[in-house]
N, C-alpha and C positions, 0 to 999 in steps of 0.2 A: 876525777876530772875527765877521764875518758868517756864515761857514760854521758856526762853533760854535753861534751863536745859533739858526740854522735847524735844525741837527741836534738841539739840546736841545729846541726847541719841538716838533719832529716826535715825538721820543721821549716827551715828556710827554703830548701829545695821544693818541698811540697807546697808551700805558700806561693812560690814563684810559678810553679806548674799550674796551680789552681787559678792564679790571676790571669795567666795567659789563656787558658782554656775558657774561662768565664768571659773574658773580654772578647775573645774571638766569637763565642756564641752570641754575645750581646750585639756585636757589630753585624753578624750575619742576620740576626732577627731584625735589627733596625733597618738594614738594607731592603728587607722584604716588604716594608711598608712603602706605599707609593710616595708619600710626602717626604720620606727620608732617603729617597734613592737618587737625589741630585748629587753629582760628583763634587761640586764645590764645598759641600758640607764636610767632606773627608779630605780636603786639601788637594784634590786631584786636578782641579781646574780653578781658574780665578772666578770669583763671583761675578755674575753677569752685570750687575749694576756698580761694580767697583771701578774706581778711576785710577 
């Protein structure tokens, strides 16, 4: 059972790390496009046409 627990723990941590790194890289790439650089898309400001 020790080996399984260690393998599972490594897998979970590696998966979390990969998800964070890939998401950050994706968001950085998305912000570099001019059409996706508006702050309200990321929840930083309210949408201009929102009431």
